[in-house]
N, C-alpha and C positions, 0 to 999 in steps of 0.2 A: 471372537472379539471384534467389535467395531472400533475402528480407528479414524480419528479426524486429524488431518494435517492442516495447519493454518499458516499463511504467509501473506506478505503485503507487497505492493509495488507502488512507487511514487512517493516515498517518504521525504525525499530530499528536494524535489523540484520546486521551483517558485511559481510555476503555472500549473493549473489543473488539479484534479482530485488525487486523493490517496485511495487506493483500492485494496481491500482486504478480502481474502478468499479462504474458504475452508472446503475440503473434500472429505467425503465419508467412504471408507472402504473396509472390507474385512481382510483377513490375512491373505486369502487367495488374491484379492484385488491388489494388495501390496506387491505380490509377486508379478502380477500382470503389468503393473506400472514399471517394475524393474525391466520386464521383457521389452517394453517399448523405449527403454533408455531415457526415462525422465531424468532431469537434473536441474540444478539451480538455473532459473530462467536467464540469469546474467551470462551464463556459459553457452547460450544458444543464440542463433541468429533469429531475426524476426520471422523468416520463412519456416525455420524449424519449430519455433514456438507455435505458429499458426497451424502447422501440420499436426502437432501434438495435441492441440486444444480439443479437436473433435475426438481423437483417440481416447483422451483422458475422460471426457464426459461420457463416453460409452462404457468405460471400465468402472467408474465410481458409482456407488449406489445413489448418492445425492451430492450436490455441491451448493454452496451459498456464496454469493458475491455482494459485498457492501461497498458502495461508492461514496466517499466522504468529500463533500465540496470544500473549496478553499475557505469559505467563511467559517465553517465548523472547525477546521484545522486552526485558523487564526484564534478563535475563542479559546481553544485548548492551550495553544502556545502562550497566550497572554494570561493564562491562569484563571480563566473564568470558573467560578465555583470550585476553586482549588485544583483544577484539572492541569494536565500537561500532556505532551504528545504521546508519551508512553502509556499514560492512563487512558487516553482516548483509544489507543490501539487495544489495550486490555479490555475496555468496555465493548468494543466492536467484536473482539474475539469471543467474548462471552455470549453476545447475541448469536454468533454463528454456532457456537457449541450448543446453546439451547435449541436452536433450530434443527441441528443435525443429530443430537442425542447420542453421542458416541460413548463407549466405555472408557476410552483413553483419548485425550486431546494432546497433540504434539505441536508446540508453537515455536516458531523462529523468534527468539527473544530479542526485542529491540533495546533492552536496558542493559547497562553494565552490571546491575545488581540482579542477577538471575533469580536468586532466592526470593527477593522482595517482589519481583514481577510475577513469579509463579504463585506466590501467596496472595497477591492482589487479585489475580484471575480466579483463584479458588474461592476467595472471600466473596467476590461479586457473583460467582456462579451459584453458590449455596446448594450444591448437590455433591454426590459421591464420584463424579467423573474424575478419573486419574489425570492429573496435569503434568505434562513433561515440557519444560521450557529450557531450551538450549540455544546457544549461539551456533550459527551455521547449520541449523537443523535442516535447511533446504538442500544441503549437500549430503547429509547423512540419511535422511528418511524419505523414501519415495513419495509418500503421501504429501509431505511438505513441499517437495520439489514440484509435484503436480499442482498444488495450490499456488505456488509461485508463478508457474507458467500461466494458469488461468488469470491470475491477478495482473500479470504483465501484459498479456494480450488485451485484456479489458481496458487497462490504463492507456495502452497505445491507441486503441479504438476511440477512446474519449478525446485524446489529443487530436486525432484525425478529424473528429467532428468539430473541434474548436478551430482547427486550421481552415476547414471549409467555410466557416463563418467569419473568421477574423484575419485569415492570411497565414503565411508560413511563420511558424514560431519555434521550430526545432523540437528538441526532446522535452523542453521545459526546465532542464537543469541549468543553473546559473552559469556554469562554465562553457556551455554550448554557444558558439559564436552566433548561430541563428537566433537562439533565445535571447542573447545579449542585445542583438540588433532590434528584435521585436520589443523587448523591454524598454529600451531607450526611446522608441517611437510611441509606445502605447501605455507606459506605466500609469498615466493619469486617466486612461480610457478603459473601458470594459472592466470595472473594478471587481466584478463577480468571478473573473477567471484567475486573478492573482492572489498570492498569499502575502497579504500586507504586513504580516508579522515577521517576514523574512528580512534579513539585513539588506539584501540586494534591493528590495523595493523601498525600504525605509531610507537607505542612503540616497537613492535617486530622488525621492520626495524632498529630502533635506536639501540637496543641491539645488533643486528647482526653487524651493522656498527662499534660499539664500540669494539666488540669482534674481528672483522677483523683487526682493527687498532692496538689493543693490541698485536695480533699475529704478525703483521708486525713489 
């Protein structure tokens, strides 16, 4: 049986892309992933993730990574064409499943309604692939853990590229002090790197607008 594990990195940040990854393994490959002790990427240090990246890519039969830019994320959050962030992730997961052609796809479910999410993926997929959608799948299934590591390493690399171009910005998460500082200095600059549908950016724009009006 061919198994595809799918997970994402960067759903919450206000800066940079959302990255979704799928890996394809057989049952022997699942055991090999266990032997190198893959786990949810959030439980690993950056060095551990980077060391595991090359090991994972040697074990899996194939892998697929999709990098979703902030503008596309904003469109979904704002409901363009009836979309939302969960449905965006579902659509991209379907693209990965179609590319990898597994017998079973295991997804770390982003939605509170697991049943509806699984049905959405199945409906979009239009084939007989078995869909398993669960919360915390990245903890339970080695293939999903592996996908989470590839996604996180890729997301971190994308942030490093942005920092080389625009300066230190931290992790991109709104609570990160380095990200906060970067946001306050640059929220009106470099529009392509920010998620403008996030409350953090909207509030900064609102304050700036009110300040400008008061000065006028």
